[in-house]
The first five atom37 places (N, CA, C, CB, O) and aatype in JSON, in Angstrom:
{
  "aatype": [12, 0, 1, 0, 10, 5, 6, 4, 14, 0, 15, 7, 10, 10, 17, 0, 6, 0, 19, 17, 12, 6, 7, 1, 19, 0, 1, 11, 16, 11, 15, 19, 3, 0, 10, 11, 11, 0, 2, 2, 3, 14, 1, 19, 9, 19, 19, 19, 0, 1, 12, 13, 17, 15, 6, 1, 15, 10, 15, 11, 0, 1, 16, 17, 13, 6, 11, 0, 19, 16, 19, 6, 11, 3, 10, 7, 3, 15, 17, 0, 17, 17, 18, 11, 13, 6, 11, 5, 8, 7, 16, 15, 6, 5, 5, 6, 0, 19, 0, 0, 1, 4, 0, 10, 0, 3, 14, 8, 8, 7, 14, 19, 17, 5, 0, 16, 12, 11, 2, 14, 0, 8, 0, 0, 10, 6, 12, 11, 3, 9, 10, 0, 19, 19, 0, 6, 11, 10, 0, 5],
  "atom_mask": [
    [1, 1, 1, 1, 1],
    [1, 1, 1, 1, 1],
    [1, 1, 1, 1, 1],
    [1, 1, 1, 1, 1],
    [1, 1, 1, 1, 1],
    [1, 1, 1, 1, 1],
    [1, 1, 1, 1, 1],
    [1, 1, 1, 1, 1],
    [1, 1, 1, 1, 1],
    [1, 1, 1, 1, 1],
    [1, 1, 1, 1, 1],
    [1, 1, 1, 0, 1],
    [1, 1, 1, 1, 1],
    [1, 1, 1, 1, 1],
    [1, 1, 1, 1, 1],
    [1, 1, 1, 1, 1],
    [1, 1, 1, 1, 1],
    [1, 1, 1, 1, 1],
    [1, 1, 1, 1, 1],
    [1, 1, 1, 1, 1],
    [1, 1, 1, 1, 1],
    [1, 1, 1, 1, 1],
    [1, 1, 1, 0, 1],
    [1, 1, 1, 1, 1],
    [1, 1, 1, 1, 1],
    [1, 1, 1, 1, 1],
    [1, 1, 1, 1, 1],
    [1, 1, 1, 1, 1],
    [1, 1, 1, 1, 1],
    [1, 1, 1, 1, 1],
    [1, 1, 1, 1, 1],
    [1, 1, 1, 1, 1],
    [1, 1, 1, 1, 1],
    [1, 1, 1, 1, 1],
    [1, 1, 1, 1, 1],
    [1, 1, 1, 1, 1],
    [1, 1, 1, 1, 1],
    [1, 1, 1, 1, 1],
    [1, 1, 1, 1, 1],
    [1, 1, 1, 1, 1],
    [1, 1, 1, 1, 1],
    [1, 1, 1, 1, 1],
    [1, 1, 1, 1, 1],
    [1, 1, 1, 1, 1],
    [1, 1, 1, 1, 1],
    [1, 1, 1, 1, 1],
    [1, 1, 1, 1, 1],
    [1, 1, 1, 1, 1],
    [1, 1, 1, 1, 1],
    [1, 1, 1, 1, 1],
    [1, 1, 1, 1, 1],
    [1, 1, 1, 1, 1],
    [1, 1, 1, 1, 1],
    [1, 1, 1, 1, 1],
    [1, 1, 1, 1, 1],
    [1, 1, 1, 1, 1],
    [1, 1, 1, 1, 1],
    [1, 1, 1, 1, 1],
    [1, 1, 1, 1, 1],
    [1, 1, 1, 1, 1],
    [1, 1, 1, 1, 1],
    [1, 1, 1, 1, 1],
    [1, 1, 1, 1, 1],
    [1, 1, 1, 1, 1],
    [1, 1, 1, 1, 1],
    [1, 1, 1, 1, 1],
    [1, 1, 1, 1, 1],
    [1, 1, 1, 1, 1],
    [1, 1, 1, 1, 1],
    [1, 1, 1, 1, 1],
    [1, 1, 1, 1, 1],
    [1, 1, 1, 1, 1],
    [1, 1, 1, 1, 1],
    [1, 1, 1, 1, 1],
    [1, 1, 1, 1, 1],
    [1, 1, 1, 0, 1],
    [1, 1, 1, 1, 1],
    [1, 1, 1, 1, 1],
    [1, 1, 1, 1, 1],
    [1, 1, 1, 1, 1],
    [1, 1, 1, 1, 1],
    [1, 1, 1, 1, 1],
    [1, 1, 1, 1, 1],
    [1, 1, 1, 1, 1],
    [1, 1, 1, 1, 1],
    [1, 1, 1, 1, 1],
    [1, 1, 1, 1, 1],
    [1, 1, 1, 1, 1],
    [1, 1, 1, 1, 1],
    [1, 1, 1, 0, 1],
    [1, 1, 1, 1, 1],
    [1, 1, 1, 1, 1],
    [1, 1, 1, 1, 1],
    [1, 1, 1, 1, 1],
    [1, 1, 1, 1, 1],
    [1, 1, 1, 1, 1],
    [1, 1, 1, 1, 1],
    [1, 1, 1, 1, 1],
    [1, 1, 1, 1, 1],
    [1, 1, 1, 1, 1],
    [1, 1, 1, 1, 1],
    [1, 1, 1, 1, 1],
    [1, 1, 1, 1, 1],
    [1, 1, 1, 1, 1],
    [1, 1, 1, 1, 1],
    [1, 1, 1, 1, 1],
    [1, 1, 1, 1, 1],
    [1, 1, 1, 1, 1],
    [1, 1, 1, 1, 1],
    [1, 1, 1, 0, 1],
    [1, 1, 1, 1, 1],
    [1, 1, 1, 1, 1],
    [1, 1, 1, 1, 1],
    [1, 1, 1, 1, 1],
    [1, 1, 1, 1, 1],
    [1, 1, 1, 1, 1],
    [1, 1, 1, 1, 1],
    [1, 1, 1, 1, 1],
    [1, 1, 1, 1, 1],
    [1, 1, 1, 1, 1],
    [1, 1, 1, 1, 1],
    [1, 1, 1, 1, 1],
    [1, 1, 1, 1, 1],
    [1, 1, 1, 1, 1],
    [1, 1, 1, 1, 1],
    [1, 1, 1, 1, 1],
    [1, 1, 1, 1, 1],
    [1, 1, 1, 1, 1],
    [1, 1, 1, 1, 1],
    [1, 1, 1, 1, 1],
    [1, 1, 1, 1, 1],
    [1, 1, 1, 1, 1],
    [1, 1, 1, 1, 1],
    [1, 1, 1, 1, 1],
    [1, 1, 1, 1, 1],
    [1, 1, 1, 1, 1],
    [1, 1, 1, 1, 1],
    [1, 1, 1, 1, 1],
    [1, 1, 1, 1, 1],
    [1, 1, 1, 1, 1]
  ],
  "atom_positions": [
    [[30.36, 79.06, 46.27], [29.97, 79.51, 47.49], [28.38, 79.38, 47.33], [30.56, 81.01, 47.84], [27.81, 78.86, 48.29]],
    [[27.58, 79.78, 46.25], [26.13, 79.7, 45.95], [25.63, 78.37, 46.43], [25.82, 79.87, 44.4], [24.61, 78.21, 47.09]],
    [[26.46, 77.41, 46.04], [26.25, 75.79, 46.23], [26.27, 75.39, 47.66], [27.44, 74.91, 45.5], [25.46, 74.64, 48.19]],
    [[27.34, 76.01, 48.27], [27.76, 75.8, 49.85], [26.47, 76.37, 50.69], [29.34, 76.77, 50.31], [26.03, 75.79, 51.68]],
    [[25.92, 77.58, 50.17], [24.93, 78.26, 51.08], [23.75, 77.59, 50.67], [24.82, 79.87, 50.98], [22.9, 77.63, 51.56]],
    [[23.35, 76.97, 49.6], [22.11, 76.1, 49.55], [22.18, 74.96, 50.44], [21.84, 75.59, 48.18], [21.2, 74.77, 51.16]],
    [[23.22, 74.13, 50.51], [23.46, 72.94, 51.34], [23.5, 73.27, 52.72], [24.67, 72.26, 50.98], [23.32, 72.33, 53.49]],
    [[23.73, 74.57, 53.25], [24.05, 75.0, 54.85], [23.63, 76.29, 54.8], [25.68, 74.92, 55.44], [24.47, 77.2, 54.73]],
    [[22.14, 76.58, 54.82], [21.82, 77.95, 54.7], [21.99, 78.84, 55.8], [20.61, 78.06, 54.34], [21.85, 80.05, 55.66]],
    [[22.33, 78.21, 57.1], [22.3, 78.71, 58.39], [23.78, 78.87, 58.87], [21.47, 77.8, 59.29], [24.05, 79.33, 59.98]],
    [[24.88, 78.4, 57.82], [26.1, 78.36, 58.55], [26.81, 79.85, 58.52], [27.04, 77.2, 57.91], [27.09, 80.47, 57.49]],
    [[27.05, 80.27, 59.82], [27.85, 81.65, 60.02], [28.93, 81.84, 59.05], [0.0, 0.0, 0.0], [29.08, 82.75, 58.24]],
    [[29.84, 80.54, 59.32], [31.04, 80.59, 58.7], [30.96, 80.68, 57.25], [31.77, 79.52, 59.06], [31.89, 81.27, 56.7]],
    [[29.96, 80.19, 56.47], [29.91, 80.44, 55.23], [29.29, 81.57, 54.79], [29.46, 79.55, 54.72], [29.52, 81.93, 53.64]],
    [[28.46, 82.27, 55.56], [27.9, 83.49, 55.34], [28.95, 84.61, 55.49], [26.76, 83.66, 56.23], [28.93, 85.56, 54.71]],
    [[29.91, 84.52, 56.52], [30.9, 85.55, 56.82], [31.78, 85.57, 55.68], [31.68, 85.31, 58.11], [32.31, 86.64, 55.39]],
    [[32.03, 84.51, 54.96], [32.9, 84.35, 53.84], [32.13, 84.77, 52.72], [33.43, 82.96, 53.68], [32.8, 85.23, 51.8]],
    [[31.09, 84.72, 52.59], [30.28, 84.98, 51.38], [30.23, 86.71, 51.32], [28.64, 84.18, 51.52], [30.25, 87.35, 50.27]],
    [[30.17, 87.24, 52.55], [30.11, 88.85, 52.78], [31.28, 89.16, 52.3], [29.93, 89.46, 54.26], [31.25, 89.96, 51.37]],
    [[32.63, 88.68, 52.74], [33.7, 89.28, 52.67], [34.21, 89.05, 51.12], [34.59, 88.8, 53.8], [34.96, 89.83, 50.54]],
    [[33.71, 87.96, 50.59], [34.06, 87.82, 49.0], [33.57, 88.83, 48.29], [33.54, 86.6, 48.31], [34.2, 89.24, 47.32]],
    [[32.32, 89.42, 48.67], [31.76, 90.42, 47.78], [32.44, 91.72, 47.8], [30.4, 90.62, 48.08], [33.21, 92.06, 48.69]],
    [[32.12, 92.44, 46.78], [32.81, 93.64, 46.25], [32.32, 94.69, 47.4], [0.0, 0.0, 0.0], [31.28, 94.49, 48.03]],
    [[33.1, 95.76, 47.61], [32.82, 96.75, 48.79], [31.41, 97.11, 48.54], [33.82, 98.12, 48.84], [30.68, 97.15, 49.53]],
    [[31.07, 97.29, 47.78], [29.62, 98.13, 47.51], [28.58, 97.12, 47.79], [29.37, 98.75, 45.84], [27.65, 97.43, 48.53]],
    [[28.64, 96.03, 47.3], [27.65, 94.99, 47.6], [27.63, 94.22, 49.04], [27.83, 94.0, 46.56], [26.73, 93.44, 49.34]],
    [[28.71, 94.52, 49.88], [28.81, 93.92, 51.24], [27.78, 94.29, 52.05], [30.01, 94.23, 51.91], [27.34, 93.49, 52.87]],
    [[27.28, 95.53, 51.93], [26.28, 95.9, 53.02], [24.98, 95.28, 52.52], [26.13, 97.57, 53.27], [24.31, 94.98, 53.52]],
    [[24.4, 95.0, 51.51], [23.35, 94.21, 51.14], [23.65, 92.56, 51.53], [23.14, 94.48, 49.56], [22.78, 91.88, 52.07]],
    [[24.68, 92.15, 51.26], [25.11, 90.75, 51.56], [25.0, 90.69, 52.92], [26.51, 90.36, 51.1], [24.42, 89.68, 53.33]],
    [[25.42, 91.52, 53.8], [25.69, 91.37, 55.22], [24.16, 91.44, 55.98], [26.8, 92.64, 55.74], [24.11, 91.05, 57.15]],
    [[23.19, 91.83, 55.46], [21.88, 92.14, 56.08], [21.4, 90.62, 55.72], [20.92, 93.57, 55.38], [21.03, 89.93, 56.67]],
    [[21.38, 90.05, 54.36], [21.03, 88.68, 54.23], [21.65, 87.74, 55.23], [21.37, 88.25, 52.94], [20.93, 86.95, 55.83]],
    [[23.18, 87.8, 55.48], [23.8, 86.99, 56.38], [23.22, 87.11, 57.57], [25.08, 87.2, 56.47], [22.79, 86.11, 58.15]],
    [[23.13, 88.24, 58.05], [22.59, 88.35, 59.59], [21.18, 87.71, 59.82], [22.45, 89.94, 60.04], [20.86, 87.24, 60.91]],
    [[20.41, 87.72, 58.81], [18.83, 87.28, 58.95], [19.24, 85.55, 58.79], [17.52, 88.08, 57.41], [19.05, 84.76, 59.72]],
    [[19.69, 85.24, 57.77], [19.8, 83.76, 57.48], [20.8, 83.0, 58.87], [20.66, 83.6, 55.77], [20.47, 82.04, 59.56]],
    [[21.84, 83.68, 58.92], [22.75, 82.86, 59.91], [22.29, 83.41, 61.45], [24.58, 83.19, 59.57], [23.18, 83.52, 62.29]],
    [[21.05, 83.72, 61.77], [20.61, 84.22, 63.03], [21.72, 84.58, 63.8], [19.81, 83.3, 63.74], [22.28, 83.75, 64.52]],
    [[22.12, 85.89, 63.7], [22.95, 86.7, 64.14], [24.13, 85.89, 64.78], [22.28, 87.62, 65.0], [24.3, 85.95, 66.0]],
    [[24.81, 85.27, 64.12], [26.35, 84.49, 64.06], [27.54, 85.19, 64.5], [26.76, 84.1, 62.62], [27.88, 86.05, 63.69]],
    [[28.29, 85.09, 65.54], [29.1, 85.87, 65.75], [30.1, 86.2, 64.66], [29.57, 85.5, 66.77], [30.74, 87.25, 64.66]],
    [[30.24, 85.16, 63.64], [31.38, 85.25, 62.85], [30.87, 86.36, 61.8], [31.84, 83.77, 62.2], [31.69, 87.17, 61.37]],
    [[29.61, 86.4, 61.4], [28.8, 87.26, 60.75], [29.21, 88.71, 61.29], [27.29, 86.87, 60.97], [29.82, 89.51, 60.58]],
    [[28.82, 88.96, 62.56], [28.76, 90.1, 63.08], [30.23, 90.78, 63.09], [28.13, 89.92, 64.38], [30.38, 91.99, 62.9]],
    [[31.2, 89.99, 63.31], [32.56, 90.25, 63.1], [32.81, 90.74, 61.64], [33.36, 89.01, 63.42], [33.29, 91.86, 61.45]],
    [[32.5, 89.93, 60.64], [32.71, 90.74, 59.37], [31.92, 91.75, 59.19], [32.58, 90.04, 58.25], [32.4, 92.53, 58.37]],
    [[30.64, 92.16, 59.73], [30.22, 93.52, 59.88], [31.0, 94.52, 60.33], [29.28, 93.57, 60.59], [31.28, 95.54, 59.68]],
    [[31.39, 94.24, 61.51], [32.47, 95.03, 62.1], [33.85, 95.36, 61.27], [32.85, 94.3, 63.33], [34.36, 96.46, 61.05]],
    [[34.2, 94.33, 60.95], [35.36, 94.62, 59.99], [34.8, 95.42, 58.41], [36.14, 92.96, 59.66], [35.71, 95.83, 57.69]],
    [[33.7, 95.56, 58.03], [33.42, 96.16, 57.03], [33.29, 97.53, 57.4], [32.41, 95.63, 56.44], [33.66, 98.38, 56.59]],
    [[32.78, 97.91, 58.62], [32.69, 99.24, 58.93], [34.25, 99.89, 59.29], [31.63, 99.35, 60.17], [34.62, 101.05, 59.1]],
    [[34.95, 98.9, 59.8], [36.32, 98.93, 60.08], [37.01, 99.54, 58.73], [36.85, 97.44, 60.48], [37.71, 100.55, 58.74]],
    [[36.72, 98.85, 57.67], [37.41, 99.16, 56.33], [36.87, 100.26, 55.78], [37.34, 98.11, 55.33], [37.57, 100.84, 54.95]],
    [[35.39, 100.85, 56.12], [34.99, 102.01, 55.88], [35.29, 103.36, 56.63], [33.9, 101.8, 55.85], [34.71, 104.41, 56.34]],
    [[36.22, 103.25, 57.6], [36.65, 104.03, 58.54], [35.26, 104.47, 59.38], [37.5, 105.21, 57.88], [35.22, 105.58, 59.91]],
    [[34.41, 103.77, 59.44], [33.14, 104.23, 60.61], [33.61, 103.47, 62.0], [31.27, 103.54, 60.07], [33.06, 102.39, 62.25]],
    [[34.45, 103.92, 62.8], [35.28, 103.45, 63.77], [34.31, 103.34, 64.89], [36.52, 104.35, 64.02], [34.53, 102.36, 65.6]],
    [[33.35, 104.03, 65.23], [32.3, 103.98, 66.49], [31.38, 102.82, 66.13], [31.33, 105.49, 66.71], [30.98, 102.08, 67.03]],
    [[31.02, 102.6, 64.89], [30.16, 101.63, 64.48], [30.94, 100.18, 64.51], [29.62, 102.03, 63.06], [30.45, 99.1, 64.86]],
    [[32.21, 100.42, 64.06], [33.16, 99.01, 63.9], [33.18, 98.45, 65.6], [35.12, 99.46, 63.18], [33.0, 97.28, 65.94]],
    [[33.41, 99.47, 66.42], [33.48, 98.91, 67.98], [32.3, 98.56, 68.31], [33.95, 99.86, 69.09], [32.31, 97.54, 69.0]],
    [[31.11, 99.03, 68.09], [29.91, 98.9, 68.61], [29.55, 97.25, 68.1], [28.89, 100.18, 68.05], [28.99, 96.47, 68.87]],
    [[29.93, 96.89, 66.78], [29.57, 95.58, 66.42], [30.54, 94.52, 66.98], [29.5, 95.5, 64.95], [30.18, 93.39, 67.32]],
    [[31.9, 95.04, 67.05], [33.01, 94.05, 67.87], [32.25, 93.76, 69.3], [34.73, 94.92, 68.17], [32.2, 92.6, 69.73]],
    [[31.74, 94.75, 69.95], [31.15, 94.48, 71.14], [29.91, 93.62, 71.27], [30.92, 95.6, 71.65], [29.63, 92.87, 72.2]],
    [[29.16, 93.9, 70.09], [28.0, 92.96, 69.71], [28.49, 91.3, 69.63], [27.4, 93.49, 68.14], [28.04, 90.34, 70.25]],
    [[29.39, 91.35, 68.8], [29.97, 89.97, 68.67], [30.5, 89.25, 69.82], [30.98, 90.0, 67.79], [30.21, 88.07, 70.01]],
    [[31.21, 89.86, 70.53], [31.66, 89.07, 71.79], [30.72, 89.05, 72.9], [32.91, 89.63, 72.35], [31.04, 88.51, 73.95]],
    [[29.43, 89.66, 72.71], [28.63, 89.59, 73.52], [27.92, 88.28, 73.29], [27.93, 90.72, 73.52], [27.61, 87.49, 74.18]],
    [[27.68, 88.12, 71.88], [26.69, 86.98, 71.52], [27.37, 85.82, 71.91], [26.26, 86.88, 69.97], [26.84, 84.94, 72.6]],
    [[28.78, 85.78, 71.4], [29.55, 84.26, 71.89], [30.76, 84.85, 72.51], [30.06, 83.0, 70.5], [31.61, 85.37, 71.78]],
    [[30.91, 84.81, 73.94], [32.03, 85.08, 74.51], [33.25, 84.02, 74.29], [31.69, 85.24, 75.84], [34.42, 84.31, 74.53]],
    [[32.84, 82.77, 73.81], [33.59, 81.69, 73.68], [34.54, 81.73, 72.38], [32.68, 80.57, 73.69], [35.45, 80.92, 72.18]],
    [[34.25, 82.63, 71.65], [34.9, 82.67, 70.3], [36.25, 83.44, 70.11], [33.94, 83.28, 69.38], [36.13, 84.55, 69.59]],
    [[37.47, 83.04, 70.43], [38.49, 83.72, 70.48], [38.9, 84.68, 69.39], [0.0, 0.0, 0.0], [39.49, 85.75, 69.58]],
    [[38.56, 84.25, 68.36], [38.98, 85.0, 67.0], [38.29, 86.26, 66.85], [38.66, 84.15, 65.7], [38.75, 87.13, 66.11]],
    [[36.76, 86.48, 67.79], [36.24, 87.31, 67.91], [37.15, 88.55, 68.62], [35.21, 86.82, 68.42], [37.44, 89.64, 68.13]],
    [[37.48, 88.01, 69.91], [38.21, 88.76, 70.68], [39.36, 89.27, 69.97], [38.54, 88.09, 71.79], [39.69, 90.44, 70.11]],
    [[40.0, 88.45, 69.2], [41.52, 88.91, 68.43], [40.91, 89.98, 67.42], [42.51, 87.43, 67.43], [41.51, 91.05, 67.53]],
    [[40.09, 90.01, 66.66], [39.72, 90.92, 65.81], [39.5, 92.19, 66.51], [38.62, 90.5, 65.1], [40.07, 93.22, 66.17]],
    [[38.65, 92.13, 67.52], [38.32, 93.56, 68.37], [39.79, 94.25, 68.69], [37.4, 93.22, 70.03], [40.07, 95.42, 68.46]],
    [[40.72, 93.23, 69.31], [41.91, 93.7, 69.99], [42.91, 94.3, 68.75], [42.62, 92.38, 70.92], [43.53, 95.36, 68.87]],
    [[42.95, 93.61, 67.76], [43.58, 94.24, 66.59], [42.91, 95.47, 66.0], [43.68, 93.25, 65.55], [43.57, 96.21, 65.26]],
    [[41.95, 95.67, 66.21], [40.99, 96.93, 65.84], [41.54, 98.04, 66.74], [39.25, 96.67, 66.16], [41.9, 99.15, 66.34]],
    [[41.55, 97.62, 68.01], [41.79, 98.68, 69.05], [43.34, 98.99, 69.02], [41.29, 98.18, 70.57], [43.82, 100.06, 69.4]],
    [[44.02, 97.98, 68.53], [45.56, 98.28, 68.49], [45.62, 99.29, 67.35], [46.59, 96.87, 68.19], [46.47, 100.18, 67.35]],
    [[44.85, 99.18, 66.51], [45.36, 100.23, 65.17], [44.52, 101.51, 65.73], [44.75, 99.63, 63.21], [45.16, 102.57, 65.73]],
    [[43.09, 101.58, 66.25], [42.46, 102.73, 66.28], [42.28, 103.18, 67.83], [41.16, 102.57, 65.5], [42.08, 104.36, 68.1]],
    [[42.37, 102.22, 68.8], [41.98, 102.48, 70.07], [43.12, 103.13, 71.06], [0.0, 0.0, 0.0], [44.24, 103.34, 70.61]],
    [[42.85, 103.4, 72.21], [43.69, 104.03, 73.11], [44.28, 102.85, 73.86], [42.96, 105.08, 74.0], [43.65, 101.8, 73.76]],
    [[45.45, 102.84, 74.63], [45.94, 101.96, 75.35], [44.88, 101.37, 76.44], [47.09, 102.54, 75.88], [44.87, 100.17, 76.7]],
    [[43.92, 102.35, 77.12], [42.95, 102.02, 77.86], [42.03, 101.06, 77.21], [42.37, 103.1, 78.26], [41.59, 100.12, 77.88]],
    [[41.65, 101.22, 75.85], [40.75, 100.57, 75.23], [41.14, 99.0, 74.99], [40.5, 101.32, 74.03], [40.42, 98.01, 75.02]],
    [[42.46, 99.12, 74.74], [43.15, 97.76, 74.32], [43.28, 97.0, 75.83], [44.85, 98.03, 73.47], [42.91, 95.83, 75.87]],
    [[43.67, 97.48, 76.78], [43.58, 96.88, 78.05], [42.44, 96.37, 78.48], [43.91, 97.64, 78.91], [42.47, 95.33, 79.13]],
    [[41.09, 97.09, 78.16], [39.72, 96.65, 78.5], [39.44, 95.35, 77.8], [38.65, 97.73, 78.09], [38.93, 94.37, 78.34]],
    [[39.85, 95.44, 76.46], [39.35, 94.43, 75.67], [40.12, 93.03, 76.15], [39.59, 94.84, 74.1], [39.55, 91.94, 76.26]],
    [[41.7, 93.32, 76.44], [42.33, 92.26, 76.95], [41.87, 91.68, 78.31], [43.59, 92.61, 77.0], [41.93, 90.47, 78.53]],
    [[41.42, 92.57, 79.2], [40.97, 92.24, 80.43], [39.55, 91.52, 80.38], [40.95, 93.47, 81.25], [39.35, 90.64, 81.21]],
    [[38.6, 91.83, 79.51], [37.46, 91.18, 79.26], [37.61, 89.76, 78.7], [36.72, 91.97, 78.42], [37.02, 88.75, 79.09]],
    [[38.57, 89.86, 77.66], [38.92, 88.47, 77.04], [39.46, 87.28, 78.23], [40.21, 88.75, 75.86], [39.05, 86.13, 78.35]],
    [[40.39, 87.93, 78.95], [40.84, 87.07, 80.05], [39.76, 86.7, 80.89], [41.86, 87.68, 80.87], [39.84, 85.52, 81.22]],
    [[38.59, 87.4, 81.44], [37.39, 86.91, 82.26], [36.62, 85.91, 81.36], [36.39, 88.17, 82.73], [36.11, 84.9, 81.84]],
    [[36.54, 86.22, 80.08], [35.74, 85.25, 79.33], [36.46, 83.84, 79.12], [35.38, 85.88, 77.94], [35.78, 82.83, 79.28]],
    [[37.68, 83.73, 78.8], [38.53, 82.55, 78.66], [38.12, 81.72, 77.51], [38.52, 81.72, 79.9], [37.8, 80.54, 77.6]],
    [[38.16, 82.43, 76.39], [37.65, 81.68, 75.1], [38.3, 80.57, 74.75], [37.69, 82.45, 73.95], [39.48, 80.41, 75.08]],
    [[37.7, 79.78, 74.14], [38.35, 78.45, 73.64], [38.27, 77.97, 72.22], [37.79, 77.38, 74.38], [38.86, 76.97, 71.82]],
    [[37.54, 78.69, 71.49], [37.04, 78.25, 70.15], [37.55, 79.57, 69.3], [35.22, 77.94, 70.1], [37.76, 80.73, 69.66]],
    [[37.66, 78.93, 68.03], [37.85, 79.82, 66.8], [39.1, 79.05, 66.13], [0.0, 0.0, 0.0], [39.87, 78.4, 66.83]],
    [[39.22, 79.15, 64.97], [40.51, 78.42, 63.87], [41.62, 78.85, 64.5], [40.63, 78.95, 62.11], [42.39, 78.12, 65.14]],
    [[41.76, 80.3, 64.3], [43.33, 80.77, 64.86], [43.42, 80.72, 66.18], [43.79, 82.26, 64.54], [44.52, 80.4, 66.63]],
    [[42.47, 80.97, 67.01], [42.63, 81.07, 68.34], [42.81, 79.6, 68.7], [41.45, 81.82, 69.06], [43.63, 79.51, 69.61]],
    [[42.36, 78.46, 68.31], [42.65, 77.22, 68.84], [44.15, 76.81, 68.38], [41.54, 76.21, 68.37], [44.86, 76.17, 69.16]],
    [[44.54, 77.12, 67.3], [45.56, 76.63, 66.74], [46.84, 77.39, 67.45], [45.41, 76.8, 65.22], [47.97, 76.91, 67.39]],
    [[46.6, 78.41, 68.02], [47.53, 79.36, 68.8], [47.84, 78.67, 70.35], [46.71, 80.97, 68.97], [48.93, 78.39, 70.85]],
    [[46.39, 78.48, 70.91], [46.3, 77.94, 72.01], [47.13, 76.36, 72.25], [44.87, 77.95, 72.17], [47.77, 76.05, 73.26]],
    [[46.96, 75.71, 71.32], [47.45, 74.3, 71.23], [49.01, 74.11, 70.95], [46.66, 73.6, 70.09], [49.67, 73.11, 71.23]],
    [[49.44, 75.22, 70.37], [50.72, 75.35, 69.87], [51.63, 75.17, 71.24], [50.91, 76.79, 69.04], [51.58, 76.14, 72.0]],
    [[52.32, 74.23, 71.6], [53.37, 74.09, 72.69], [54.21, 75.25, 72.94], [54.28, 73.0, 72.4], [54.59, 75.36, 74.1]],
    [[54.59, 76.17, 72.1], [55.34, 77.12, 72.16], [54.79, 78.33, 72.91], [55.69, 77.35, 70.95], [55.5, 79.21, 73.39]],
    [[53.48, 78.27, 72.96], [52.63, 79.44, 73.4], [52.24, 78.66, 75.18], [50.93, 79.74, 72.03], [51.81, 79.42, 76.06]],
    [[52.41, 77.59, 75.4], [52.0, 77.02, 76.58], [52.15, 77.92, 77.92], [52.75, 75.78, 76.7], [51.3, 77.82, 78.81]],
    [[53.1, 78.7, 78.03], [53.43, 79.63, 79.06], [52.91, 81.11, 78.99], [54.81, 79.66, 79.11], [53.1, 82.0, 79.81]],
    [[52.37, 81.15, 78.07], [51.67, 82.57, 77.65], [50.65, 82.82, 78.53], [51.03, 82.63, 76.2], [50.05, 81.83, 78.95]],
    [[50.29, 83.96, 78.93], [48.98, 84.49, 79.53], [48.03, 84.95, 78.65], [49.18, 85.55, 80.41], [48.36, 85.45, 77.58]],
    [[47.07, 84.85, 78.95], [45.76, 85.07, 77.88], [45.89, 86.37, 77.27], [44.23, 85.05, 78.61], [45.52, 86.35, 76.09]],
    [[46.34, 87.62, 77.75], [46.51, 88.66, 77.0], [47.67, 88.59, 75.92], [46.66, 89.68, 77.87], [47.79, 89.2, 74.86]],
    [[48.39, 87.77, 76.45], [49.6, 87.47, 75.2], [49.39, 86.65, 74.35], [50.84, 86.99, 75.57], [50.14, 86.53, 73.38]],
    [[48.23, 85.85, 74.54], [47.84, 84.95, 73.51], [46.95, 85.67, 72.56], [47.17, 83.73, 74.06], [47.0, 85.42, 71.36]],
    [[46.11, 86.6, 73.08], [45.42, 87.54, 72.47], [46.18, 88.45, 71.29], [44.94, 88.32, 73.55], [45.8, 88.59, 70.12]],
    [[47.21, 88.96, 71.86], [48.21, 89.83, 70.89], [48.61, 88.83, 69.81], [49.67, 90.47, 71.72], [48.52, 89.13, 68.62]],
    [[49.1, 87.51, 70.26], [49.68, 86.75, 69.01], [48.61, 86.44, 67.8], [50.29, 85.3, 69.54], [48.82, 86.47, 66.59]],
    [[47.3, 86.1, 68.55], [46.29, 85.54, 67.58], [46.08, 86.94, 66.91], [44.82, 84.73, 68.28], [46.16, 86.79, 65.69]],
    [[45.86, 88.16, 67.21], [45.56, 89.39, 66.5], [46.74, 89.6, 65.55], [45.34, 90.63, 67.48], [46.46, 90.07, 64.45]],
    [[47.95, 89.34, 65.81], [48.97, 89.45, 64.74], [48.75, 88.49, 63.64], [50.33, 89.23, 65.29], [49.07, 88.77, 62.49]],
    [[48.13, 87.21, 64.05], [48.1, 86.37, 62.82], [46.7, 86.59, 61.99], [48.28, 84.8, 63.26], [46.55, 85.9, 60.98]],
    [[45.88, 87.31, 62.29], [44.74, 87.61, 61.62], [45.14, 88.38, 60.36], [43.8, 88.35, 62.52], [46.0, 89.26, 60.49]],
    [[44.6, 88.14, 59.12], [44.73, 88.96, 57.94], [43.61, 89.86, 57.7], [44.9, 88.14, 56.8], [42.49, 89.42, 57.48]],
    [[43.9, 91.27, 57.74], [42.99, 92.25, 57.48], [42.28, 91.84, 56.05], [43.73, 93.69, 57.5], [41.4, 92.55, 55.56]]
  ]
}
């Protein structure tokens, strides 16, 4: 990972993976570096939100998920992570709000999102149904 970050020092995807690979104690320090070096990449912001989620800081996690989808509305994986979080800790109103905002944003990118969208079995699904399918595929 260190070599990859030397080759691509501004890659949000690499920084997100580097943060998540760290031990629980070292994640906070690594996430600060990642946010600086990846220029607030939405993938890194989602990892920070997931970090707060794992520490049970739910209001902070919700704030960071909000920030991630504000920075990049077209990244479907960010929407799915937020929806998954709300399914576990939010109310039905919060879940519906995330689904409605996702439908308005109409995302098209993200590794899990694109694979799901391009799957012919999901061609007839509405956006909120695709969001639920992608959220189920994501691993905590």
